[in-house]
C-alpha positions in Angstrom: -47.8 -51.6 40.5 -48.9 -51.2 36.9 -49.2 -47.6 35.8 -51.6 -46.8 33.0 -50.4 -44.4 30.3 -53.7 -42.7 30.2 -53.7 -42.0 33.9 -50.2 -40.7 33.8 -51.1 -38.2 31.0 -54.3 -37.2 32.8 -52.2 -36.3 35.8 -49.8 -34.4 33.6 -52.7 -32.4 32.1 -53.8 -31.4 35.6 -50.4 -29.8 36.1 -50.2 -28.3 32.7 -53.6 -26.7 32.9 -52.5 -24.7 35.9 -49.5 -23.3 34.0 -50.8 -22.2 30.7 -53.7 -20.0 29.5 -57.0 -21.8 28.9 -57.0 -21.1 25.2 -53.5 -22.4 24.8 -54.4 -25.5 26.8 -57.3 -26.2 24.5 -55.3 -25.6 21.4 -52.1 -27.4 22.2 -52.8 -30.1 24.8 -56.4 -31.2 24.5 -55.8 -32.8 21.0 -52.9 -34.9 22.4 -53.6 -38.6 22.9 -51.5 -40.9 25.2 -50.7 -44.2 23.4 -48.2 -46.0 25.5 -45.9 -46.2 28.6 -42.7 -48.3 28.6 -39.5 -48.1 30.5 -40.3 -44.6 32.0 -41.1 -43.3 28.6 -44.6 -41.9 28.0 -45.6 -41.9 24.3 -48.1 -39.3 23.1 -49.7 -38.9 19.7 -49.8 -35.4 18.2 -51.8 -34.4 15.0 -48.8 -33.3 12.9 -45.2 -32.3 12.7 -46.0 -28.6 13.3 -47.8 -29.5 16.5 -44.7 -31.4 17.7 -42.3 -28.6 16.8 -44.5 -26.0 18.5 -44.6 -28.1 21.7 -40.8 -28.6 21.6 -40.2 -24.9 21.0 -42.7 -23.4 23.5 -43.5 -26.0 26.2 -40.4 -28.3 26.4 -39.5 -27.1 29.9 -43.0 -27.5 31.2 -43.4 -30.9 29.7 -40.0 -32.0 31.1 -41.0 -30.9 34.5 -44.4 -32.5 34.4 -43.2 -35.9 33.1 -40.5 -36.1 35.7 -43.0 -35.2 38.4 -45.1 -38.2 37.4 -42.4 -40.7 36.3 -39.3 -39.6 38.3 -35.9 -38.4 37.1 -35.8 -41.2 34.5 -39.1 -40.1 33.0 -39.1 -38.9 29.4 -41.5 -38.2 26.6 -41.8 -39.6 23.1 -43.9 -38.3 20.3 -46.0 -40.2 17.7 -46.7 -37.9 14.9 -49.9 -38.6 12.9 -49.8 -37.2 9.4 -52.7 -38.6 7.4 -52.6 -36.1 4.6 -52.6 -37.8 1.3 -49.8 -39.6 -0.6 -47.3 -38.1 1.8 -49.3 -39.3 4.9 -47.2 -41.3 7.4 -47.3 -42.0 11.1 -43.9 -41.1 12.6 -42.5 -41.7 16.0 -40.0 -39.1 17.2 -37.8 -40.1 20.1 -35.2 -38.2 22.0 -32.6 -39.5 19.6 -34.6 -38.1 16.6 -35.3 -41.5 14.9 -38.5 -42.0 12.9 -40.5 -45.1 12.1 -42.7 -44.8 9.0 -45.8 -47.0 8.5 -47.9 -47.8 5.5 -49.1 -45.3 2.9 -52.6 -44.1 3.8 -53.5 -42.3 0.6 -57.1 -42.9 -0.4 -58.5 -43.8 -3.8 -60.2 -41.6 -6.2 -57.4 -40.1 -8.4 -58.4 -38.9 -11.8 -56.0 -38.8 -14.8 -57.0 -35.7 -16.7 -54.6 -36.5 -19.6 -53.7 -33.8 -22.1 -56.9 -31.9 -22.3 -56.7 -28.5 -24.1 -57.2 -25.6 -21.7 -59.1 -22.7 -23.1 -58.2 -20.5 -20.2 -54.5 -20.3 -21.3 -53.8 -17.6 -23.9 -52.1 -19.0 -27.0 -48.4 -18.0 -27.2 -48.0 -17.4 -23.4 -45.9 -20.1 -21.8 -46.9 -19.3 -18.2 -50.5 -19.1 -17.2 -51.3 -15.6 -15.8 -54.5 -15.1 -13.9 -55.9 -12.5 -11.5 -55.6 -14.1 -8.0 -58.7 -12.2 -6.9 -57.0 -11.2 -3.6 -57.6 -8.1 -1.6 -54.2 -6.4 -1.1 -55.3 -4.8 2.2 -55.6 -8.2 3.8 -52.0 -9.1 5.0 -50.4 -10.6 8.0 -49.3 -7.1 9.1 -52.9 -6.0 9.4 -54.0 -9.3 11.0 -53.6 -8.8 14.8 -52.6 -11.9 16.7 -54.2 -13.1 19.9 -55.0 -16.3 21.8 -58.1 -16.5 19.7 -56.3 -17.0 16.3 -52.6 -17.8 17.1 -52.8 -21.4 15.8 -54.4 -20.4 12.5 -52.1 -17.4 12.0 -49.0 -19.5 12.7 -50.1 -22.2 10.3 -50.9 -19.6 7.6 -47.4 -18.1 7.9 -45.8 -21.5 7.7 -47.8 -22.2 4.5 -46.8 -18.8 3.0 -43.1 -19.7 3.4 -43.5 -23.2 1.9 -46.9 -23.6 0.1 -47.7 -27.3 -0.5 -44.7 -28.4 1.5 -46.1 -28.4 5.1 -48.3 -30.8 7.0 -51.2 -28.2 6.7 -52.6 -29.3 3.4 -55.4 -28.6 3.4 -55.6 -25.8 5.9 -59.2 -25.4 7.0 -59.9 -22.1 8.9 -63.3 -22.2 10.6 -65.2 -20.0 13.0 -68.2 -17.7 13.4 -69.0 -14.8 11.1 -66.7 -11.8 11.3 -63.8 -13.3 13.1 -61.2 -12.9 10.2 -61.3 -16.1 8.2 -61.3 -14.4 4.9 -58.7 -11.9 6.0 -56.3 -14.7 7.0 -56.9 -16.7 3.8 -56.1 -13.6 1.7 -53.1 -12.8 3.9 -51.6 -16.2 3.0 -52.3 -15.7 -0.7 -50.7 -12.3 -0.7 -47.7 -13.5 1.2 -47.2 -16.4 -1.3 -47.3 -14.0 -4.2 -44.8 -11.7 -2.5 -42.4 -14.6 -1.8 -43.0 -16.7 -4.9 -44.0 -14.4 -7.9 -44.1 -17.4 -10.3 -46.7 -19.3 -8.3 -50.3 -19.1 -9.4 -52.7 -18.2 -6.6 -56.4 -18.1 -6.9 -59.1 -17.0 -4.4 -62.7 -18.0 -5.1 -65.9 -18.0 -3.1 -67.8 -21.3 -3.0 -70.8 -19.5 -4.7 -68.6 -18.3 -7.6 -67.1 -21.8 -7.9 -70.6 -23.3 -8.1 -71.7 -20.8 -10.7 -68.6 -21.6 -12.8 -69.4 -25.3 -12.7 -73.0 -24.6 -13.8 -71.7 -22.6 -16.8 -69.1 -25.2 -17.7 -71.9 -27.9 -17.7 -74.0 -25.7 -19.9 -71.1 -25.2 -22.3 -70.1 -28.9 -22.2 -66.7 -27.8 -20.9 -66.4 -29.5 -17.5 -63.1 -31.2 -18.4 -61.6 -27.8 -19.4 -62.9 -26.3 -16.1 -61.3 -29.1 -14.1 -58.0 -28.9 -16.0 -57.8 -25.1 -15.4 -58.1 -25.5 -11.6 -55.5 -28.3 -11.6 -52.9 -25.7 -12.8 -53.3 -23.6 -9.6 -50.5 -23.7 -7.1 -52.4 -22.2 -4.2 -56.2 -22.6 -4.3 -58.3 -20.7 -1.7 -62.0 -21.5 -1.5 -64.0 -19.3 0.9 -67.2 -20.5 2.8 -66.9 -24.1 1.8 -70.1 -24.9 3.8 -72.1 -23.5 0.9 -71.2 -26.6 -1.2 -73.5 -28.6 1.0 -76.1 -30.7 -0.9 -74.6 -29.7 -4.2 -73.8 -33.2 -5.4 -72.3 -32.4 -8.8 -70.2 -29.5 -7.5 -68.9 -31.7 -4.7 -68.0 -34.4 -7.2 -66.0 -32.0 -9.4 -64.4 -30.4 -6.4 -63.4 -33.8 -5.1 -61.4 -34.6 -8.3 -59.8 -31.1 -8.3 -58.8 -31.5 -4.6 -57.3 -34.9 -5.2 -55.2 -33.8 -8.2 -54.0 -30.7 -6.5 -53.1 -32.5 -3.3 -51.3 -35.3 -5.1 -49.2 -32.7 -6.9 -48.3 -30.9 -3.6 -50.3 -27.9 -4.5 -51.7 -25.9 -1.5 -55.4 -25.9 -0.6 -56.9 -23.4 1.9 -60.5 -23.6 2.9 -62.7 -21.4 5.1 -65.9 -22.5 6.8 -68.3 -21.4 9.5 -68.0 -24.7 11.2 -65.5 -27.6 11.8 -65.2 -30.2 9.0 -66.9 -32.8 11.1 -70.0 -30.6 11.4 -70.4 -29.9 7.7 -73.9 -31.4 7.1 -74.8 -32.1 3.5 -71.1 -32.8 2.5 -69.9 -36.1 1.1 -68.0 -38.2 3.6 -65.1 -38.6 1.3 -64.7 -34.8 1.1 -64.9 -34.4 4.9 -62.3 -37.1 5.2 -59.9 -35.2 2.9 -60.6 -31.9 4.8 -59.2 -33.7 7.9 -55.9 -34.6 6.1 -54.3 -31.4 7.1 -54.9 -28.9 9.9 -58.3 -27.6 11.0 -57.7 -24.3 12.9 -60.6 -22.5 14.6 -60.9 -18.8 15.2 -62.5 -17.8 18.6 -64.0 -14.5 19.5 -61.2 -12.1 20.6 -60.8 -11.1 24.2 -61.0 -7.5 25.3 -57.2 -6.8 24.9 -57.2 -8.3 21.4 -60.2 -6.3 20.4 -58.5 -3.1 21.7 -55.4 -4.0 19.7 -57.4 -4.6 16.5 -59.3 -1.3 16.9 -56.1 0.7 17.6 -54.4 -0.9 14.6 -57.4 0.1 12.4 -57.2 3.7 13.9 -53.5 3.9 13.0 -54.2 2.8 9.4 -57.0 5.4 9.1 -54.8 8.1 10.7 -57.3 9.0 13.4 -57.1 9.3 17.1 -59.9 8.5 19.5 -60.0 8.9 23.3 -59.1 5.8 25.3 -62.4 5.7 27.1 -64.2 5.7 23.7 -62.2 2.7 22.3 -62.7 0.9 25.6 -66.5 1.5 25.4 -66.7 0.2 21.8 -64.6 -2.9 22.6 -66.6 -3.6 25.7 -69.9 -3.6 23.7 -68.8 -5.2 20.4 -67.5 -8.6 21.6 -68.0 -11.3 18.9 -67.5 -9.7 15.5 -64.3 -8.0 14.3 -66.1 -6.8 11.2 -68.7 -5.0 13.4 -65.9 -3.6 15.5 -64.3 -2.0 12.5 -67.7 -0.9 11.2 -68.4 1.0 14.4 -65.1 2.9 13.9 -65.9 3.8 10.3 -69.4 5.0 11.3 -68.0 6.9 14.3 -65.6 8.8 12.1 -68.3 9.5 9.5 -70.7 10.8 12.2 -68.0 13.0 13.7 -67.0 14.5 10.3 -70.5 15.0 8.9 -72.0 16.5 12.1 -68.8 18.3 13.1 -69.0 16.7 16.5 -66.2 15.7 18.7 -65.8 11.9 19.2 -66.8 11.0 22.8 -68.6 8.3 24.6 -72.0 9.9 24.0 -71.5 9.8 20.2 -70.1 6.3 20.5 -73.3 5.2 22.2 -75.4 6.5 19.3 -73.3 4.6 16.8 -73.0 1.4 18.8 -76.8 1.2 19.0 -76.9 0.5 15.3 -74.8 -2.6 15.8 -76.1 -4.2 19.0 -79.6 -4.6 20.4 -78.7 -3.5 23.8 -75.7 -1.5 25.1 -74.3 -2.8 28.3 -75.3 -0.7 31.2 -72.5 0.9 33.0 -71.1 -1.1 35.9 -68.7 0.8 38.0 -65.6 -0.5 39.9 -67.0 1.1 43.1 -70.3 -0.9 42.7 -68.3 -4.1 42.3 -66.2 -3.4 45.3 -69.3 -2.8 47.4 -71.0 -6.1 46.5 -67.9 -8.2 46.8 -67.0 -6.6 50.2 -70.6 -7.4 51.4 -70.2 -11.0 50.2 -66.9 -11.5 52.1 -68.1 -9.4 55.1 -65.2 -7.0 54.9 -65.1 -3.2 54.6 -64.6 -1.6 51.2 -61.7 0.4 52.7 -59.9 -2.9 53.3 -60.0 -3.7 49.6 -58.3 -0.4 48.9 -55.9 -0.7 51.8 -52.7 -2.7 52.3 -53.8 -5.5 54.6 -52.7 -9.0 53.6 -55.3 -11.0 55.4 -56.3 -13.9 53.2 -60.0 -13.2 53.1 -59.3 -9.5 52.2 -56.7 -10.5 49.6 -59.1 -12.9 47.9 -61.9 -10.3 47.9 -59.6 -7.7 46.5 -58.3 -9.9 43.7 -61.8 -11.1 42.8 -63.0 -7.5 42.7 -60.2 -6.6 40.3 -61.1 -9.7 38.1 -64.8 -8.7 38.0 -63.9 -5.0 37.3 -61.7 -6.1 34.3 -64.5 -8.3 32.9 -67.5 -6.2 33.7 -66.4 -2.6 33.2 -64.8 -0.6 30.4 -62.0 0.7 32.6 -58.4 0.3 31.7 -56.1 -1.9 33.9 -54.4 1.3 35.1 -57.8 2.9 36.0 -58.9 -0.2 37.9 -55.6 -0.3 39.9 -56.1 3.3 40.9 -59.4 2.5 42.5 -57.7 -0.1 44.7 -55.4 2.2 46.6 -53.3 3.4 43.7 -52.0 -0.1 42.7 -50.5 -0.5 39.2 -51.7 -2.4 36.2 -49.4 -5.4 36.8 -51.1 -6.0 40.2 -54.5 -6.1 38.4 -53.1 -8.6 35.8 -51.6 -10.8 38.5 -54.9 -10.7 40.4 -56.9 -11.7 37.3 -54.6 -14.6 36.6 -54.8 -15.8 40.2 -58.6 -15.8 40.1 -58.6 -17.6 36.8 -56.3 -20.3 38.2 -58.5 -20.7 41.3 -61.6 -21.1 39.1 -60.0 -23.9 37.2 -58.9 -25.8 40.3 -61.7 -25.0 42.9 -65.2 -25.6 41.8 -66.7 -24.0 44.9 -64.7 -20.8 44.2 -65.8 -20.8 40.6 -69.5 -21.0 41.7 -68.8 -18.0 44.0 -67.5 -16.0 41.1 -70.4 -16.9 38.8 -72.9 -16.1 41.5 -71.3 -12.7 42.3 -71.2 -11.8 38.6 -74.9 -12.7 38.3 -75.7 -10.7 41.4 -73.9 -7.6 40.1 -75.8 -7.7 36.8 -79.2 -8.3 38.5 -78.6 -5.6 41.1 -77.7 -3.1 38.4 -80.9 -3.9 36.5 -82.9 -3.3 39.6 -81.5 0.2 40.0 
């Protein structure tokens, strides 16, 4: 029987999906492409060397188990590493014996020889160009809280900071919605590079400022000088690259700067509110180059990450806020870290100016300035009641010790909904289920998530119950 490599990998993915968090699956396994199957060896293509190293470091046991489940004890995995990133771009195949097979150079055309143009930005008599990097010293890796929402981008940024221009992530494109920490992470990389390599020239510039500089250089007939200046930068960080859309001359000049920097192994970091492929109004040759390195997206942080971010901010500010207040804030501010920190600043100011203790009532007043509608309070008891009714069991059973399957499922689902729909801590939720501890709540939530991914009917039940809870609350 002929076994198709795509079918084998698809079966592997079904197993892997059950054993890793959803965000990790999307980040590390969805981008993989199966490319061949020969002599019990499945070959998969990964985007770059970092991707390969991460899989080998964090998921080697899972991959080994999965491959052998599909191909037997002789089953093994081979990697094809795709690195289309400029003059150093090669496609390597890594086997279990560590051998590599390079293919043809894929570097694109468009290089510009700038020659020995005099640079007016360099002060006469100073051998090394010194410029202000325009970085915010507050934005560091220490103040950038890691979570599933940003782990890939943060890890890539740290790798770049240790070896700018020497990794596969050139350029690094950090993209995501407003307020998720793109600028913070870009600054953190720049600050770390300066800390590690004092002699390297780092420059942060917004796309708006970059465009204005080009306009001035055109007016002053100094475009060549402008380009030559930027080609001396070791680490160039350009923020909000999407604003270069439909600016033909700016894109043309940036294209030449990009090429020269990349050819000379200088690091380029870009931020955007969308993925490179979705950048409308951008020249195709630029989009192609943005894809040479790594595009890492930032997602909205989950509740636990939001809590960690807020607590870290509180620690830096030297303030203490009751746990129920931080939970209330994080429950209502879900998609914007900047707003999350803004609420904290406003809360502290309101408390200080009005000499009022920080509590949930004051938090509600502040949060109303940031969101159109504050989530109405959903209690754990209310969730228990509706779920118990749906499964035709008594609420007391959910709080008791019975291990009947229907009761266990209802209990676990109630904990899952309580975690997602209330502002209660894991410990508080466990207490309402007969004094169970927070680890039981975590396990229950994980069980429900796994069932939702494998059982479509169960997933529909969860969605329907959540909708019913919200609608019933609005009818109150």
